C-alpha angles and dihedrals in degrees: 000000000000086000093046074023124207110233104289105357116164121171124202089238115127089017096136107015087085119340109232083289107224109249102239076276098084153168138196144192117243124226128289085048122223120247113295112273128189119236106244097234117167098225143014111291133200123204089242129029095001127124116307106257124208109222091193092076090039097056093043092053091051091050094053093056100052126091117240103251100061117080122231124174116188114193115207120220119226094202117113091231092064097051136058075239082088074088106013122337161100134236124302118269133256128302126222153238137080145242139177138224130048130246128209100207118131135198120313132191133192131178137232090252094071118104116265110271093008101094147008090293141020144168119274121251112264116277123235120286096048092278118168118268116281111241111222126175119210124190125183129202129180121209096231118220098011099100092117092053112103101185134055137182121196129194123189108189094204123175093108092318122128095201122118123179123199124189115193122184144171108238114194106214097199094048093040094222144097112257101179137014143175129200118210128188133195125189098183104064092277102309094121131013131202124204110233123222107208096182114022110227094009125094107233122200114203115199099184145337133221131205125210106240095212097045112023091189088076113082133173121201120198114215130186130196120242091249092049090232097122143012134212137194125223110206127198130182097178105062093275098308089124134010134203119209117229119183116215133195099223138056115252119222095173140348126221119201121208109257093229111016110064101205098052117095138169121209123203115202132207089251092060096256125136122214126189132210129186096186103058095275101312094116128022135195127193109253105178143336134223092033121164113245116249091013099096117106135182120225115281112239113244093016107056112056095212114058090201093058116122123201115209143170110220136178114240128214092269093057095255126121126244137188111232138168130202141156117272091235097045118032109144125141088262097052102039118096124223103220100188126047109234135011124309131209116271116267092009103115115105125170111193129160109305094349141077119195133193139151140216129201127202133152088010091297122114122209123196122212133194134192117202117209090343096302121137120301116266127189111254110246113225122166107298096248100037087104093186121219091189138004127200125192107229104175142348098190126139099009100304140085129236114200134179113216127194103209127208095269098046128093109167102013138065133204118234118228134184125207138213116256092275092055092236109104118051132198125193118252106172134001130217102018107180119254133184126207113225132191117289092029093292115155126206115202120193099231124118134180113217107229123224096034117066118228098024118122136168123209138175113225121201119203123165090347093306117119120204132173120238132186132204127194097187106053096276100313091117129019130193140169122268113259113239122232117259094218136018127235090279093055095252119137116256093210090217112137128174138268091033096039134036140157115270125190135200108238109200144109120265113249086235111056090208097067123068102255122217097306124032127193134154137203088223093054109048115194093016110118129167120185143165120234144096145265119249145077093304144007113281118208117233091017105109118166115166122245130185134194128184097190102054100272106327099101123033132189129190127243138128126227150094109277138221124180120214128187095010091311093312086125122032116196120199128187119185117257100232142129094233126085117267140196100178129080128184126220139182129202095185102062095271100310092116132015135208130193132229132188099225092181137018093222119057114246136190101251112225099176152323127246135182134178112286114277095028088250100128136063098235122099138170128220114208119204150116134241093224138350089264097049132094123263111280124204122193119195115207116194120196095176096098089063093057110053098176145031120259123259129201090270090062094065136076129191132242129189124229113234135167125237091277092054095251112150095195104089121164088356098304145074110237129197125192132190130227135180117271115249090236093055119095103194143113118257090207133193096301094058117125121185100201111095112168140345132196126195115238132210114262120261132179090269089067091067130068132191117287125230110298094024133094138186120241096226112022095184096054113082091203091061097084102146118109123209128200116248115243093250095052125084109196092196095054116104116250119263093252094049110138123207110260095024127102128237134192121230114225122251088206095259138087131181116258109259112254091018107135102191118138134203120349118087118007112190090184097054097099095058111152119224119219134178116242110252124213102272123204115240114263135176095029112181134183123193141161122246104251092032094246116127092192117079139166124254109272094017117138113247127195116204117201120199120200132179120199099194141010139052117319106178094060098038127102121209120210112200125195114179094190100243098079097283112126130167143161120227134191123208088004097152095039096056092043089218109161125225112236121202144157129213112209100187131056116253146093116287127195111217115199129187118185121189115197140173135154092279096054146291144255134199137209125193132190130175117221120204113208108193133160109236118261111260104184140009127190126180112215118196134145103259093217118055134174118240113265091005117133113245134183118232108201129194115202113199136184125249085044099216111035119159122257100354113176120207122208116199125197116190116198114316096336109133093198110081127212113236125213137168089208119080094235138061128199113212145147135229114221098185129056120238138067116323123186116219118196128185129188122194116204123192120165109310095342128088130177133184138203130178135193136180117234120203112216117201140170094216133026140131131235125208118187115227135197135193135215113271095254090077091065090061091064100035108121089181095229126137096243092054093048091049092051093050090049093051092049093051092046092050093048093048092049091050094047097045101031088232111145108264092224090066093056128071126176116200117192112210124228120255137028139337093042112243136160144193122229112212115205109199131196114258114262092246095044112119114238105245138128113277135168109252089221088071092060101097091187092077092052091047092051092048091049091053092048095045090048089057091237095138115079139128137199121261131193114271092048096283127141113212115215121210117209141156113283117259120250131197093237095041092239127135117261113236123178139184131180092216126082120214150173118203115217114217116156096198099046129073112247127218122195114202115189116202112192124195137171121257111226115214111252097009137084114236116198121224104244130194131173113224135154091219126054106247127217117241118205136162115292117250135170095015117188115241092254092050092050092050091052093050093049096038132091092288131058119239138194120211113204125198116208125180122225098260092049090046090053090054090047093052093046092052 
């Protein structure tokens, strides 16, 4: 859920209504623009009323993705509306891109008297109607010496201030840091700029700056040293005229100003810590650690009682995430409050207006919770079988919640839902709203709130691959297509007639937050909408003609440009969206009916963005750009004030009435009239202008009601289809889940009044509501869980059981609890109080925990099994390192503690990615191919998991000689794998040195247990051809025996003992020879003798086939087995079949 957002969710909502309007700190994207990038917002955003979005994170993310050569300037707005500073905040962060050489140009100024196109400024061409020429003043200034800087942040204080601050910097993408920066200041609306020197004689690198939203004169700069060893803040209280340096002991990632109190600031660090300051950053105290980025929220005025309250999502010691609150001046573990019982999903906490959202996921099912005006959390009620894969918060305006839900069957669309005032019960408004998946899990959703007129939304619906644009005037109750214009701006017919042709608009943010995006609306200019799109049967990608309406969608004109509104829309400025340099802008003073042109500069520039004073209430704007990629930043100030000599009076305005596409004036229960400036009036609307004129309440009609929770309309797009039908899963007569015995409830008629609709009288679709008394309801949906979600714990570990009940009576229900170890208790009101049950199991085992809820109406049970296991301490894989091909072998895992409960073993053989699972600690397997095979085992018990891995050498031929040691070795045998491996390596090394046999062909394996014994494996040399040979010809065996019998192999042991290594004794006095292959030699002229040696296979251990013989016998692959022999080999015992020729048999019988 975007709120709770998924990591990185960003809907397309609000994309056009107002692009994340640069705070008069701003940034723009030069032409040609870089590839389109999504702004990495954390949750779905509407242009108005949506979540507060921090542009700091947005701009930084854009910067990190761009290659160095392109140029991108992002200008950061200082207005509260643009920042999450609208609550708490600072300016958006840097923008990105890079360029090279330096320029030496300085400031330039030209006057309105210059000829059009001949200088840095010129008068506009005369508007229609023979009106006198518009006098515009353009002034250009170049930021000298900053050509190498590839990022810029701009802050226009606004509110009758003439101060503009610009921070330019060189951000090195590969290093991920700012290497150079310059800070410029203008005190005359951008005519002239002065470079500030914060520390005379010292090069100062500024990473970012932040503006207080309640007092924009207060500014904090964040500065880093070149070696990144320390950071400092530069603090100003006079709009950047002076700065005071303040060293800090942490590294700031972002600052968050208090939304009401100007000196209170929160700092989030790269280590996830949050610091607090109450004196504008002079002193800091640690507030909390392990805090999730972008999930820190100041108290909401009028909702939170304590203005110093901070909402945070933190990671607890167990790795889970919790929602906590605490005071900014006292936030210890003892004073913080955990607001939600149990863990939450990471990055899911969102605090917005009256609501708090979060989500939890367990058993692959996600539940979404909401708290209204800080009451307890309640699960959000979507249609029963919506089964959401994702949920994005769109808007929380006017005491209700809009959410976009991607249901189980959807891939690239979402369904739009609207809630009741508490944000609990949701009804569907529109299905299949188009969505686009962006990098880093961001989601763009095509839904846009039109600013300036409440209740108006635009949405792009995608059905069968066809995208069409719809509009609603009553908060989604009714939707209809956009009417196309009859003629274009040149008076030519468009030849677009419904129902085969409509107007369709792209609803998305601009990549550059300092251009208008594809749809542009303003609170200060109701009814005025400009958008990019096309005429036709559906929306066409990459076809973006510009359309404008001045009466909220009823009349549309065609044009194409980026847009900026001045003086409440009294002046509309348009600059062409193109990748080539420009010197001409267009403007309209009659709401887009006619357009004039103005040469704002004599030299064409790549336009990076447009910026006006916050609030769009003045007639001064700035064009940001550059002449070439190797030139300095250029800023052109365009002043429309000379064209408007006076302020408007009442006589300068005329009224217009808001109607929907059917011509109905009653919208949202009232008739609304607005005023706009007459085309013939040349005056300034000014700061005190208000557009709303009159409103009249209407009588209620069926269109003022929408379907209640559990009901749907049969044809949502047809206004005449007003009847709501209950879904199959919903019983309107059933009491609500929270119905309490003795209280009354009202069954739904299937309708509820649209929130914020003010109609009175007339039709009331809720008037026949039936009252019922709440019956005693049997408990249902009883659940028991453990805080932390893990059902495996350690002995003595504290456990917190949480019992929940989805339906049924609570006050009159008893809860019997049996924790499985003898503890039993009876509780009353257990699920209502939310009081957890704390317990501790001292002994390992499996415990069955039972909770039974019972009242007169019925009962319900919940069971959970708790595994109490000591954590695994050690794991060792024991396997004979040399194995015969196709011979069964036991792989054994030795674990400590030796007898844990329910340990699962995962076995990986070779490169197989699919493990074999066993509950036993051994696995019997075969190796069909010779070579080295890696065997890996993982043992999992509760929350602990260990791994060990060994390499097994698989051969067709090898010899085994049993070894023994003098008894002193047993005294110091700890019987651990490392010790046995060391002894084996020593013996192998000594034998190789004594016999001159290559060490890589010898391998000594010391066996577990006492007495200490070992097997010496004699392997064929790597270059030895594989052919049948008589073992008597292998001189290596004789040489090894001679060295061992001569007592030449010994090593020193602690205590002053020498340990002697010899051949193991045998009862018959014969040598022990082994082979892991079984064979029958075929010789037609020689009598064959088959000797079967049977032995018992011990579970978990390898047992070598042993045979006493005076002669060393040859082992070859078995062929032509008799039936009895085959049965023995494949039976419950292992067998070795030896082939002995007649001469060797004679020697054997004689001996």
